C-alpha positions in Angstrom: -45.3 74.4 59.2 -42.4 74.3 61.6 -41.9 71.4 64.0 -39.6 72.0 67.0 -37.6 69.3 68.8 -36.2 70.2 72.1 -33.2 68.5 73.8 -31.7 69.4 77.1 -27.9 69.2 76.9 -26.0 69.3 80.2 -22.9 71.5 80.3 -20.3 71.9 83.1 -21.8 72.1 86.6 -20.8 74.4 89.4 -21.4 75.2 93.0 -22.2 78.6 94.3 -23.0 80.1 97.6 -26.6 79.4 98.5 -27.1 82.8 100.1 -26.0 84.6 97.0 -28.3 82.4 94.8 -31.4 83.1 97.0 -30.9 86.7 97.7 -32.9 87.8 100.8 -34.4 84.4 101.5 -32.9 83.1 104.8 -30.8 79.9 104.9 -33.5 78.3 107.1 -35.8 78.5 104.1 -33.7 77.8 101.0 -31.7 74.9 102.7 -34.9 73.0 102.8 -35.1 73.2 99.0 -31.4 72.5 98.2 -29.0 71.0 100.7 -25.8 73.1 100.8 -22.3 71.6 101.2 -19.8 72.3 104.0 -18.9 75.6 102.3 -22.6 76.7 102.0 -22.6 76.1 98.3 -25.5 74.5 96.3 -25.2 72.4 93.1 -26.2 74.2 89.9 -26.3 73.0 86.3 -25.5 75.0 83.3 -28.0 73.4 81.0 -28.4 74.3 77.3 -31.5 74.0 75.1 -30.9 72.4 71.7 -33.6 73.2 69.2 -34.0 71.5 65.9 -36.2 73.6 63.5 -36.5 73.2 59.8 -33.2 71.3 59.6 -31.3 73.9 61.6 -29.7 73.1 64.9 -29.9 76.0 67.4 -28.2 75.9 70.8 -29.6 78.3 73.4 -26.5 79.1 75.5 -23.3 77.1 76.1 -23.1 77.0 79.9 -20.0 77.9 81.9 -17.6 75.5 80.0 -14.1 74.7 81.3 -12.1 77.7 80.2 -11.2 78.9 83.8 -7.7 78.3 85.0 -7.7 76.3 88.3 -7.7 79.2 90.7 -10.8 80.8 89.2 -12.5 77.4 88.6 -12.2 76.8 92.4 -13.5 80.2 93.2 -16.6 79.7 91.1 -17.1 76.1 92.0 -16.4 74.6 88.6 -15.0 71.1 89.4 -15.1 69.4 86.0 -12.0 70.0 83.9 -13.2 68.7 80.6 -15.8 70.4 78.3 -19.0 68.6 79.3 -21.2 70.3 76.7 -19.0 69.0 73.9 -19.0 65.6 75.4 -22.7 65.5 75.8 -23.2 66.7 72.3 -21.0 63.9 71.1 -23.2 61.5 73.1 -26.0 62.3 70.7 -23.7 62.2 67.7 -23.2 66.0 67.3 -20.1 68.2 67.4 -19.8 71.9 67.8 -19.3 72.2 64.1 -22.9 70.9 63.6 -24.5 73.8 65.3 -26.0 76.5 63.0 -26.8 79.1 65.6 -25.8 79.8 69.2 -28.2 82.1 71.0 -27.0 83.8 74.2 -29.4 85.4 76.6 -26.6 87.5 78.0 -22.8 87.2 78.2 -22.2 86.3 81.9 -19.5 83.6 82.0 -21.8 80.9 83.3 -23.9 81.3 80.1 -21.2 82.1 77.5 -18.1 80.4 78.8 -18.9 77.2 76.9 -18.2 79.1 73.7 -14.5 78.8 74.6 -12.1 75.9 74.3 -11.2 74.2 77.6 -8.2 75.4 79.6 -5.2 73.3 78.7 -2.6 74.5 81.3 -0.5 76.1 78.6 0.8 79.5 80.0 0.4 81.3 76.7 -3.1 79.9 75.9 -5.4 82.5 74.5 -9.2 82.4 74.4 -10.5 80.7 71.2 -14.1 80.3 70.1 -15.7 76.9 69.4 -18.7 76.3 67.1 -16.9 77.3 63.9 -19.9 77.4 61.6 -22.4 78.9 63.9 -23.8 82.4 63.9 -23.6 83.9 67.4 -26.9 85.6 68.3 -26.9 88.2 71.1 -29.3 91.0 72.0 -27.7 94.3 71.3 -28.3 95.8 74.8 -26.8 92.7 76.5 -23.8 92.9 74.1 -23.2 96.6 74.9 -23.4 95.7 78.6 -20.7 93.1 78.2 -18.5 95.7 76.4 -19.0 98.3 79.1 -20.0 96.5 82.3 -20.8 98.2 85.5 -18.3 97.8 88.4 -21.0 95.7 90.2 -21.0 92.9 87.6 -17.7 93.4 85.8 -16.4 90.1 87.2 -19.4 88.3 85.7 -18.1 88.9 82.1 -15.2 87.3 80.2 -12.7 89.9 79.2 -12.2 90.0 75.5 -15.3 87.9 74.7 -17.2 90.8 72.8 -14.2 91.4 70.6 -13.8 87.7 69.9 -17.5 87.5 68.8 -17.1 90.6 66.6 -14.0 89.4 64.9 -15.6 86.1 64.0 -17.7 87.8 61.3 -20.6 85.6 62.5 -22.1 87.8 65.2 -25.8 88.8 64.9 -27.1 91.5 67.2 -30.8 91.4 67.7 -32.8 94.6 68.5 -36.4 93.4 68.2 -38.6 90.4 68.9 -37.6 88.5 65.8 -34.8 88.6 63.2 -36.7 87.2 60.3 -34.0 87.6 57.7 -31.6 85.1 59.2 -33.3 83.2 62.0 -36.0 80.5 61.6 -39.5 81.9 61.7 -40.4 79.7 64.7 -38.1 81.8 66.9 -38.9 85.0 68.7 -37.5 86.9 71.7 -38.7 88.7 74.8 -36.4 90.8 77.0 -35.9 91.5 80.7 -33.6 93.9 82.5 -33.9 93.0 86.2 -31.0 90.5 86.3 -28.9 92.2 83.7 -29.8 94.8 81.0 -31.3 93.3 77.8 -31.4 89.6 78.9 -32.9 87.9 75.8 -35.3 85.0 76.3 -35.7 82.7 73.3 -39.2 81.6 72.5 -39.7 78.6 70.1 -43.1 77.9 68.6 -44.2 74.8 66.8 -46.3 76.1 64.0 -48.9 73.8 62.6 -49.8 73.3 58.9 -52.7 75.8 59.3 -50.3 78.6 60.1 -49.6 80.9 63.1 -53.3 81.5 63.7 -53.7 77.9 64.8 -50.8 78.0 67.3 -51.8 76.9 70.8 -50.0 77.8 74.1 -48.9 74.1 74.4 -46.8 74.6 71.3 -44.4 77.2 72.9 -41.3 76.8 75.0 -39.4 79.7 76.4 -35.8 79.8 77.8 -36.1 81.4 81.2 -32.4 82.2 81.7 -31.5 84.0 84.9 -35.0 85.4 85.3 -36.1 82.1 86.6 -32.9 80.0 87.1 -34.8 76.9 88.3 -38.0 75.6 89.9 -37.1 77.0 93.4 -37.0 80.5 91.9 -40.5 80.2 90.4 -42.1 81.7 93.6 -42.4 85.5 92.8 -40.5 86.9 95.9 -37.4 84.6 95.3 -34.6 86.5 93.6 -30.8 86.2 93.4 -28.2 88.3 95.1 -26.7 88.6 91.6 -29.7 90.4 90.2 -29.3 94.0 89.2 -32.7 95.1 90.3 -34.5 92.4 92.4 -37.9 94.3 92.5 -37.7 94.6 88.7 -37.1 90.9 88.5 -40.3 90.2 90.5 -42.3 92.4 88.2 -40.8 90.9 85.2 -41.5 87.3 86.4 -45.1 88.3 86.9 -45.3 89.6 83.3 -43.4 86.5 82.1 -45.9 84.2 83.8 -48.9 86.1 82.4 -47.4 85.7 78.9 -46.3 82.1 79.1 -46.9 80.2 82.3 -50.6 81.0 82.8 -51.1 79.8 79.2 -49.4 76.4 79.9 -46.4 77.0 77.7 -43.2 75.1 78.6 -40.5 76.9 80.6 -36.8 75.8 80.2 -34.5 76.1 83.2 -30.7 76.5 82.8 -29.5 76.2 86.4 -31.9 73.7 88.1 -29.8 70.7 89.2 -32.7 68.2 88.6 -35.4 69.6 86.4 -34.9 70.8 82.8 -38.3 72.1 82.0 -41.9 72.3 83.3 -45.1 74.2 83.0 -46.1 76.7 85.7 -49.5 77.3 87.3 -50.9 79.7 89.8 -52.9 78.3 92.8 -55.9 79.9 94.4 -53.6 81.8 96.9 -51.7 83.4 94.0 -48.6 81.3 94.5 -46.8 80.0 91.3 -45.6 76.4 91.2 -44.5 73.9 88.6 -46.2 70.9 87.1 -45.3 68.4 84.4 -41.7 68.6 85.4 -39.3 67.0 82.8 -35.9 65.9 84.3 -33.6 65.3 81.3 -35.4 64.7 78.0 -33.5 63.0 75.2 -35.7 64.4 72.5 -38.9 66.3 73.3 -41.2 67.0 70.4 -43.0 70.3 71.0 -46.7 69.7 70.1 -48.3 72.0 67.6 -51.9 71.2 68.7 
């Protein structure tokens, strides 16, 4: 039996261009969902999913953090200068040294930047990793992409991050659905390539006393990452300008919904500025939409029945 507790932890927020975030959707459409500011930017959260399973504390992603120097922070709309993830962990009486695993869906800076200490203004400051006791879990394909990015997305990665992770001695590269030897049995992974090659989506399953044969769809939660950044991207045709292959994203979302949403599993959103998780359903016109939206849970017990 494995019980799963889910807590949404807010990291640093940012603002990005709405047109870039909604791809080929016109401003007249997406501005009705999220009001842009005077620079055409929309608010985005970089939310992390804290899982507590069998006494282990597992953090899915770390958000963007506060490692950028001021010029880059302004470019990418990061307006908070302190490390909000650490502050919000402290609010629930945890520190980065309490985390056993940090799972990264991919290594774009808005998902992995929170691994790094905040910028201090010192001219000689070098990048340094937080979470000193945690094992860093990354899909092998996504890790190789970060080491050798394509020119189209090179700016999305943090130079030197792969080498820092390797030198820590605590890096786990995952090739398959589950890494049974080192990760809790309640965890598994699915992969998508449309946003970036090898994006790894964590699936946590609350396993009842009767074993896996008695698992119900309600007992699963999946980290949607950048496949479905938030509720406004649930609609199949909505993709981001940052996606590597938008048509692939749409096909992968359909497969993702068939596997999880249509079975009423919970879906966790990292970038939605208001909703942390929801279920997803399909109406009689074939349009997907959310229900049972959860804004910011303090501690969400994943049911095993």
